[in-house]
C-alpha positions as CSV (number, residue, x, y, z in Angstrom):
1,I,-41.1,83.6,-152.4
2,G,-42.4,82.6,-149.0
3,F,-41.0,81.4,-145.8
4,A,-42.4,79.8,-142.7
5,G,-39.4,80.3,-140.5
6,G,-35.7,81.0,-140.4
7,S,-34.1,83.9,-142.3
8,I,-35.9,86.0,-144.9
9,P,-34.8,85.1,-148.4
10,K,-32.5,87.7,-150.1
11,I,-33.1,88.6,-153.7
12,P,-30.4,90.4,-155.7
13,A,-31.9,93.6,-157.1
14,N,-30.1,93.1,-160.4
15,L,-32.2,90.0,-161.2
16,V,-35.3,92.0,-160.9
17,L,-33.9,94.6,-163.3
18,L,-32.4,92.1,-165.7
19,K,-35.6,90.0,-165.9
20,S,-37.8,93.1,-166.2
21,C,-40.1,91.9,-163.5
22,S,-41.8,93.3,-160.4
23,L,-41.2,92.4,-156.8
24,V,-44.0,92.9,-154.3
25,G,-44.0,92.1,-150.6
26,V,-47.1,91.4,-148.4
27,F,-47.3,91.0,-144.7
28,W,-50.2,88.6,-144.8
29,G,-50.7,88.3,-141.0
30,N,-51.1,92.1,-140.6
31,W,-53.3,92.4,-143.7
32,I,-55.7,89.6,-142.6
33,Q,-56.1,91.3,-139.2
34,R,-56.9,94.7,-140.7
35,K,-59.2,93.3,-143.4
36,P,-60.8,90.1,-142.2
37,L,-63.7,90.3,-144.7
38,E,-61.4,90.6,-147.7
39,G,-59.3,87.8,-146.3
40,L,-62.3,85.5,-146.1
41,E,-63.4,86.5,-149.6
42,N,-59.9,85.6,-150.8
43,M,-60.0,82.2,-149.1
44,M,-63.4,81.5,-150.6
45,E,-62.2,82.4,-154.1
46,I,-59.1,80.2,-153.7
47,S,-61.3,77.3,-152.4
48,E,-63.5,77.7,-155.5
49,M,-60.5,77.7,-157.8
50,L,-59.2,74.5,-156.1
51,K,-62.6,72.8,-156.5
52,E,-62.8,73.8,-160.2
53,G,-59.2,72.4,-160.8
54,K,-57.9,75.8,-161.8
55,I,-55.1,75.5,-159.2
56,N,-53.8,72.7,-157.1
57,S,-51.8,72.4,-154.0
58,M,-48.4,70.8,-154.1
59,I,-48.7,67.8,-151.8
60,S,-45.3,66.1,-151.6
61,K,-46.2,63.2,-149.3
62,V,-49.2,61.8,-147.4
63,F,-48.6,60.0,-144.1
64,P,-50.9,58.0,-142.0
65,L,-51.4,59.3,-138.5
66,H,-49.1,56.7,-136.9
67,Q,-46.2,58.0,-139.0
68,T,-46.5,61.6,-137.8
69,V,-43.0,61.5,-136.3
70,Q,-41.5,60.5,-139.7
71,A,-43.5,63.3,-141.5
72,L,-42.1,65.8,-139.1
73,E,-38.6,64.5,-139.5
74,E,-38.9,64.8,-143.3
75,I,-40.0,68.4,-142.9
76,D,-37.2,69.1,-140.5
77,N,-34.6,67.4,-142.8
78,R,-36.0,69.4,-145.8
79,T,-36.5,66.2,-147.9
80,V,-40.0,67.3,-149.1
81,I,-41.2,70.0,-151.4
82,G,-44.6,71.4,-150.9
83,K,-47.1,70.2,-148.3
84,V,-46.9,67.2,-146.1
85,V,-50.3,65.8,-145.1
86,V,-50.9,63.6,-142.0
87,V,-54.3,61.9,-142.0
88,P,-56.1,59.2,-140.2
89,T,-55.3,55.9,-141.9
90,A,-58.9,55.5,-143.2
91,F,-58.5,58.6,-145.4
92,T,-54.9,58.1,-146.7
93,S,-56.1,56.4,-149.9
94,K,-58.4,59.4,-150.8
95,L,-55.5,61.9,-151.3
């Protein structure tokens, strides 16, 4: 569970117990400041996994640059799931 703003999600402890799962929290900003080399290694590994097709990013919508306002409105209205990408019009067809 991640969040970019607003309130921190609350998870009922009974769900963790009933599902027999683990819950781990990470303060990414602090960790990356304390261990920049490890952070870089993680990003390189993730980039390689993306390139190999082992993982993919959830791109909800791609907008040409001239529709940036509409892209931001959709994020603000929470009508998208995953990433919203704004690109120069020449690159829109490549995503």
